[in-house]
C-alpha positions as CSV (number, residue, x, y, z in Angstrom):
1,X,60.9,-89.2,21.6
2,X,62.0,-85.9,23.3
3,X,60.8,-83.9,20.3
4,X,57.4,-85.4,20.6
5,X,57.3,-84.8,24.2
6,X,58.3,-81.2,23.8
7,X,55.8,-80.5,21.0
8,X,53.1,-82.1,23.2
9,X,53.8,-79.8,26.2
10,X,51.9,-76.7,24.6
11,X,49.7,-76.0,27.5
12,X,52.3,-73.7,29.4
13,X,52.7,-71.6,26.3
14,X,49.0,-70.4,26.6
15,X,50.1,-68.8,29.9
16,X,53.6,-67.8,29.5
17,X,54.2,-66.5,25.9
18,X,51.8,-63.4,26.1
19,X,51.3,-63.9,22.4
20,X,52.1,-61.4,19.7
21,X,50.9,-61.6,16.0
22,X,54.3,-60.7,14.7
23,X,57.7,-62.4,14.7
24,X,60.1,-61.0,17.4
25,X,63.7,-61.8,18.1
26,X,63.8,-60.1,21.5
27,X,63.4,-62.7,24.2
28,X,61.8,-60.2,26.5
29,X,59.0,-59.2,24.2
30,X,55.8,-61.2,23.6
31,X,56.2,-63.8,20.9
32,X,54.0,-65.5,18.5
33,X,53.2,-69.1,19.3
34,X,51.5,-71.8,17.3
35,X,49.4,-72.9,20.4
36,X,48.1,-69.6,21.4
37,X,47.2,-68.7,17.7
38,X,45.4,-72.1,17.5
39,X,43.4,-71.3,20.6
40,X,42.5,-67.7,19.4
41,X,41.3,-69.2,16.2
42,X,39.3,-72.0,17.7
43,X,37.5,-69.6,20.2
44,X,36.9,-66.9,17.7
45,X,33.3,-65.8,16.6
46,X,34.3,-66.5,13.1
47,X,33.4,-70.0,11.8
48,X,36.2,-70.2,9.1
49,X,38.7,-69.2,11.9
50,X,37.2,-71.9,14.1
51,X,37.6,-74.4,11.4
52,X,41.3,-73.4,10.8
53,X,42.0,-73.6,14.6
54,X,40.5,-77.1,15.1
55,X,42.3,-78.3,11.9
56,X,45.6,-76.9,13.1
57,X,45.1,-78.7,16.6
58,X,44.2,-81.9,14.8
59,X,47.3,-81.9,12.4
60,X,49.5,-81.0,15.4
61,X,48.1,-83.8,17.4
62,X,48.6,-86.2,14.6
63,X,52.1,-85.1,14.1
64,X,52.9,-85.7,17.8
65,X,51.2,-88.9,17.7
66,X,53.2,-90.0,14.7
67,X,56.5,-89.0,16.4
68,X,55.7,-91.0,19.4
69,X,54.8,-94.1,17.4
70,X,57.9,-93.8,15.2
71,X,60.2,-93.3,18.4
72,X,58.7,-96.3,19.9
73,X,59.1,-98.4,16.8
74,X,62.7,-97.3,16.6
75,X,63.3,-98.2,20.3
76,X,61.7,-101.6,19.9
77,X,63.8,-102.3,16.8
78,X,67.1,-101.4,18.5
79,X,66.1,-103.5,21.5
80,X,66.1,-106.7,19.5
């Protein structure tokens, strides 16, 4: 359940990661993040980028929903 919650809390990344298109190992430098990349693609003027951005957002949402459902099923099964 914790992994699903962390994955769902992506809004703060839009304001704190500063986004960079390249991988960085320095924690004091801007880093690439999936959330900002999806936002940039979804709001771009290119239709194919918009489709990629919205598709990525949908896939991420379905993944988080699946993790939540699986977590709840495990908790219910252990409770019996």
